[in-house]
N, C-alpha and C positions, 0 to 999 in steps of 0.2 A: 172978048165979049163973053159974056156970061150965057148957060146953057141951061134951062127949067124941066128939071124933071119931078117927078108927079108916083108916090109911091104909096100903092091902095092895100088897103086887109092889115095892116100891121097889128099882130096880135099888143092885145092891153098890155102886156107884162113887158113886152120888148119896150115898149112907146114909153113904159114906166121907167125902166132902166135910163134910155135914152132921157128922157126929162130930169131925172135923179142925176145925171152925169153932165149935163147940162148945165144945172144950176150949181153943181161945186165948179166948175170953170167958168162961170160967170155968162155964159153966154147961150144965143137963142136953142131952142133946137134945130133949126138951119143949120147953124154954123157949128152945132156939135154933131150933126153929120157928115159935115163937110171935114170935119178936122180928125174923124174915124175914118172917112174913104183915105184922108191924104195918108194917116198914117198906115191903115192896109197897104194900101197901094204901093206906098214910097217903097224903091229898092233899097235894099241894105246892104252895102258891100260890108262883109265881114274879113276882116284882117287876118289872114293865117296866124299872123304871129300874136295876135291876143289871144286866140282859141291856145298857143303853144304855152302862151304863160298860164292861163287858167289851168292848163292839164301839169303843167309842174306845180305850181302852189297845192293843188288837188295832192299830188302824188305826193308831195314835203307832208302835207297834215296828214296822210293816211298809213304814211313810212312804216310807224310802229306798230300796226295791225296786220295780223297776219291771218291770214281765211285758210285753216287745213279740211281738209275731209273732214277728220274727226268732228270739227267746230259745225260743219255744214250739216252735218247728219243729223247733230243732236238740235241743234235749229231746226232742223224740218221734222221732229218728233216733238217739239215742244207744245204742250197744250193738246197732243192727239193721245185717245186714249182707247 
């Protein structure tokens, strides 16, 4: 069984964004709003192993960079007169 809702006083710029998004996705405005609700309200289970893999990959990519206090101090001072 479906339920209907009415949303009033939608700012024009927000309505325009929804309309453009609906057009891109070949949906009506109604179906686009439903898709947005589903996306925002969906429970996303994050696998800790995926996070660890991403962290390890980032660590490997940045391994050759070393931040020293001297580097940080120089970076803070760049562009300041």
